[in-house]
GUKESE-953635 format. One record per residue (C-alpha): residue number from 1; residue in one letter; x, y, z. Coordinates in pm, 1 decimal, always signed. Example, Ala and Ser with C-alpha at 12.3 -4.5 7.8 and 13.67 -1.06 7.14 Angstrom:
2
  pos  code        c1        c2        c3
    1     A   +1230.0    -450.0    +780.0
    2     S   +1367.0    -106.0    +714.0
END
This chain:
211
  pos  code        c1        c2        c3
    1     M   +9536.6   +8546.0  +12711.7
    2     T   +9329.9   +8495.6  +12398.9
    3     G   +9619.4   +8549.5  +12162.3
    4     F   +9407.8   +8789.0  +11956.7
    5     F   +9528.5   +9140.2  +11879.8
    6     I   +9168.2   +9254.2  +11844.2
    7     T   +8935.6   +9089.4  +12096.5
    8     K   +8559.6   +9075.8  +12135.5
    9     D   +8587.6   +9364.2  +12381.5
   10     T   +8787.2   +9592.3  +12152.5
   11     V   +8606.6   +9919.0  +12086.8
   12     V   +8485.1   +9946.9  +11728.4
   13     S   +8685.8  +10242.6  +11599.4
   14     D   +8846.4  +10353.0  +11273.9
   15     A   +9181.8  +10253.4  +11424.8
   16     A   +9069.0   +9894.5  +11483.8
   17     L   +8894.1   +9874.3  +11146.8
   18     N   +9200.5  +10018.2  +10972.4
   19     A   +9416.6   +9744.9  +11124.8
   20     I   +9174.3   +9489.8  +10978.2
   21     A   +9188.6   +9664.1  +10640.4
   22     Y   +9567.4   +9639.0  +10629.2
   23     L   +9604.2   +9286.5  +10767.1
   24     P   +9623.5   +9009.2  +10504.4
   25     T   +9287.7   +8833.4  +10498.9
   26     E   +9440.8   +8492.7  +10569.6
   27     H   +9581.0   +8623.6  +10899.7
   28     L   +9256.0   +8769.4  +11032.8
   29     S   +9155.0   +8444.9  +11201.3
   30     K   +9480.8   +8453.6  +11398.2
   31     T   +9469.5   +8818.4  +11500.1
   32     V   +9100.6   +8908.8  +11530.7
   33     D   +8858.2   +8732.3  +11764.1
   34     P   +8566.6   +8600.8  +11551.6
   35     A   +8338.0   +8741.2  +11819.9
   36     F   +8456.6   +9091.3  +11729.3
   37     F   +8332.5   +9053.1  +11372.6
   38     R   +7993.2   +8945.3  +11502.3
   39     T   +7963.4   +9280.9  +11681.0
   40     L   +8016.7   +9476.4  +11358.6
   41     K   +7724.8   +9635.2  +11179.2
   42     D   +7700.6   +9676.4  +10804.8
   43     K   +7821.4  +10035.6  +10833.8
   44     D   +8140.2   +9908.0  +11000.7
   45     F   +8219.2   +9670.2  +10715.4
   46     M   +8152.5   +9956.7  +10475.4
   47     R   +8396.6  +10166.2  +10674.2
   48     I   +8660.4   +9891.1  +10630.5
   49     A   +8598.1   +9912.7  +10255.9
   50     T   +8636.3  +10290.8  +10279.8
   51     L   +8965.2  +10251.3  +10465.9
   52     L   +9082.3  +10023.3  +10185.5
   53     A   +8981.1  +10297.9   +9941.7
   54     Q   +9192.9  +10540.0  +10145.9
   55     K   +9483.1  +10293.7  +10128.1
   56     S   +9453.9  +10288.7   +9749.5
   57     Y   +9438.6  +10668.9   +9734.3
   58     D   +9750.3  +10695.8   +9952.3
   59     E   +9929.1  +10463.9   +9707.1
   60     G   +9832.8  +10683.7   +9412.8
   61     G   +9537.3  +10475.8   +9300.9
   62     C   +9161.6  +10504.5   +9262.9
   63     P   +8993.2  +10517.3   +9604.8
   64     I   +8751.4  +10227.9   +9568.3
   65     G   +8743.4   +9943.4   +9819.1
   66     G   +8556.6   +9615.3   +9847.2
   67     V   +8489.8   +9367.1  +10126.6
   68     V   +8319.7   +9026.9  +10109.9
   69     I   +8185.0   +8865.4  +10425.9
   70     D   +8018.8   +8534.9  +10507.6
   71     S   +7657.3   +8632.1  +10571.1
   72     K   +7617.0   +8379.7  +10855.9
   73     T   +7943.9   +8409.6  +11049.6
   74     R   +8010.0   +8775.4  +10953.3
   75     Q   +8375.6   +8686.1  +10895.2
   76     I   +8566.4   +8863.1  +10616.9
   77     I   +8658.3   +8617.4  +10341.9
   78     G   +8800.5   +8865.8  +10092.7
   79     K   +8889.8   +9232.7  +10060.7
   80     G   +9083.6   +9465.1   +9836.1
   81     H   +9095.0   +9788.5   +9642.7
   82     N   +9131.4   +9929.0   +9293.0
   83     T   +9484.4   +9910.1   +9146.3
   84     L   +9463.1  +10113.8   +8827.2
   85     G   +9703.6  +10379.8   +8949.7
   86     Q   +9942.2  +10140.2   +9119.2
   87     E   +9966.4   +9868.6   +8853.9
   88     N   +9813.2  +10017.1   +8537.2
   89     D   +9553.8   +9742.3   +8585.4
   90     S   +9213.1   +9860.6   +8474.1
   91     T   +9054.5   +9521.2   +8547.6
   92     T   +9108.6   +9523.4   +8922.5
   93     H   +8835.0   +9728.6   +9080.1
   94     G   +8744.4   +9719.7   +9448.1
   95     E   +8487.4   +9447.2   +9384.0
   96     T   +8710.4   +9225.3   +9170.2
   97     A   +9002.1   +9270.0   +9411.5
   98     A   +8787.0   +9142.4   +9698.9
   99     I   +8658.2   +8852.3   +9486.5
  100     R   +9010.4   +8753.0   +9385.4
  101     D   +9132.8   +8781.0   +9743.0
  102     A   +8855.5   +8547.2   +9859.5
  103     G   +8961.9   +8292.0   +9599.3
  104     R   +9328.1   +8328.9   +9692.8
  105     V   +9257.7   +8276.5  +10062.3
  106     A   +9035.3   +7975.4   +9991.0
  107     R   +9317.9   +7826.9   +9785.0
  108     L   +9559.5   +7873.3  +10075.8
  109     K   +9316.3   +7671.5  +10285.7
  110     G   +9306.5   +7394.5  +10027.8
  111     K   +8956.4   +7479.0   +9909.4
  112     G   +8820.9   +7513.7   +9558.4
  113     P   +8641.6   +7806.3   +9393.3
  114     V   +8439.4   +8016.4   +9636.0
  115     D   +8059.9   +7987.8   +9638.6
  116     F   +7955.5   +8350.1   +9689.2
  117     R   +7581.7   +8281.4   +9718.1
  118     K   +7588.9   +8306.0  +10098.7
  119     T   +7813.0   +8611.2  +10112.0
  120     I   +7766.8   +8988.3  +10114.5
  121     M   +7962.2   +9230.5   +9897.2
  122     F   +8038.6   +9578.1  +10029.6
  123     T   +8165.5   +9823.7   +9769.1
  124     T   +8243.9  +10188.7   +9831.0
  125     L   +8134.9  +10308.0   +9486.2
  126     T   +7843.0  +10189.2   +9276.9
  127     P   +7974.0   +9904.5   +9055.8
  128     C   +8067.6   +9976.3   +8695.5
  129     V   +7891.6   +9776.3   +8422.3
  130     V   +8180.2   +9527.5   +8404.9
  131     C   +8164.4   +9461.2   +8779.1
  132     C   +7785.2   +9438.6   +8753.8
  133     A   +7831.6   +9158.1   +8499.8
  134     Q   +8067.4   +8975.3   +8735.8
  135     I   +7823.6   +9016.4   +9024.3
  136     N   +7520.0   +8907.9   +8821.8
  137     N   +7666.7   +8631.4   +8610.1
  138     R   +7936.5   +8475.2   +8824.6
  139     C   +7910.8   +8553.5   +9193.9
  140     H   +7538.2   +8577.4   +9270.3
  141     F   +7596.6   +8740.7   +9608.7
  142     E   +7324.8   +8708.1   +9868.8
  143     K   +7338.4   +9085.3   +9904.5
  144     V   +7526.4   +9383.4   +9759.6
  145     I   +7573.2   +9695.2   +9971.3
  146     I   +7686.9  +10016.4   +9799.8
  147     G   +7860.5  +10301.7   +9980.6
  148     D   +7847.6  +10584.2   +9724.1
  149     I   +7595.1  +10669.9   +9453.4
  150     T   +7680.1  +11040.2   +9477.1
  151     N   +7997.6  +11050.5   +9268.3
  152     A   +7873.6  +10807.2   +9002.8
  153     S   +7527.8  +10725.7   +8872.6
  154     S   +7372.4  +10431.4   +9053.4
  155     T   +7387.7  +10100.7   +8865.3
  156     E   +7124.0   +9942.4   +9088.3
  157     K   +6888.5   +9903.0   +8790.0
  158     I   +7155.9   +9710.8   +8599.5
  159     L   +7215.6   +9482.4   +8895.7
  160     R   +6844.4   +9417.9   +8941.7
  161     A   +6791.5   +9355.7   +8570.5
  162     G   +7070.0   +9098.1   +8585.1
  163     G   +6917.8   +8909.9   +8875.1
  164     T   +7070.3   +9070.2   +9184.9
  165     Q   +6765.8   +9176.3   +9383.2
  166     N   +6898.2   +9220.1   +9736.7
  167     I   +7070.7   +9558.2   +9710.7
  168     E   +7116.0   +9824.5   +9974.6
  169     V   +7259.2  +10173.6   +9946.0
  170     L   +7446.7  +10257.6  +10265.8
  171     Q   +7640.0  +10570.9  +10182.4
  172     D   +7960.7  +10638.5  +10374.7
  173     S   +8033.3  +11011.7  +10402.7
  174     K   +8409.5  +10953.8  +10412.7
  175     A   +8398.2  +10740.3  +10098.7
  176     I   +8196.5  +11007.3   +9919.0
  177     A   +8430.0  +11289.9  +10020.8
  178     L   +8741.2  +11088.9   +9932.4
  179     Y   +8624.4  +10992.7   +9584.7
  180     K   +8504.2  +11346.4   +9513.1
  181     Q   +8851.1  +11476.6   +9599.5
  182     Y   +9018.4  +11211.9   +9383.0
  183     A   +8794.5  +11269.6   +9080.1
  184     K   +8876.9  +11639.4   +9095.9
  185     Q   +9250.8  +11573.9   +9126.9
  186     R   +9276.7  +11289.7   +8871.4
  187     P   +8982.4  +11309.4   +8629.5
  188     D   +9190.4  +11126.0   +8370.3
  189     L   +9216.2  +10810.9   +8581.3
  190     H   +8855.9  +10849.7   +8691.1
  191     Y   +8729.5  +10830.4   +8332.0
  192     I   +8980.0  +10565.7   +8220.9
  193     D   +8880.0  +10345.2   +8512.7
  194     W   +8511.7  +10369.3   +8423.1
  195     G   +8531.5  +10342.9   +8045.4
  196     G   +8887.3  +10320.2   +7920.2
  197     H   +9064.6  +10572.9   +7699.8
  198     K   +8759.4  +10594.6   +7474.1
  199     K   +8558.3  +10734.8   +7763.4
  200     L   +8835.6  +10983.2   +7839.9
  201     A   +8856.1  +11088.8   +7473.3
  202     D   +8478.7  +11131.2   +7454.4
  203     V   +8483.4  +11357.3   +7760.6
  204     Q   +8778.6  +11555.7   +7627.9
  205     K   +8580.0  +11637.0   +7312.4
  206     T   +8345.1  +11845.0   +7523.7
  207     R   +8578.4  +11973.8   +7793.3
  208     P   +8952.2  +11957.2   +7877.1
  209     V   +9058.1  +11686.6   +8119.0
  210     K   +9387.7  +11695.2   +8307.0
  211     K   +9627.8  +11410.8   +8228.9
END
């Protein structure tokens, strides 16, 4: 008996990845064999981020998820999702939720602020300008991988201009379809999340937006 719920021989499936998405990050080392994470490809970590986006959508929030992994060990150190709909918190995007989670987990382990320079950020939707600033000026990730530049204009140029050069677009079809559905259902939250009520008001000047 290994004691792990997910072992190195577990088939990589949405069911297994969804369990990882829902498990608190600090418990992953007790429930998931580290060898399993080493079998995961980038698309699998993006799918975990997408499953976190689905979790947010199911809770009534914006479907944007983020995952941060150690680039050497491939272990997840932080993950999360947008909470605008759930908490009226327009500052917690998928990226910032994952960053905060990494810091929280490090604190539980008695460690100080996280050095993100040897980590990879997976985000289901291209980062907004505020998240780009956090990525460029605070975290300095080794790599940023983006899962959707279809539903929002790519901010890759902003990231590169700010110093983040290692960027990959790895679009996840489920993430794209989910956010498209959400933006159609809740355009008000979509615009507020990206630019606040000013952005919503600016859009409403040219066309009606459901509230």
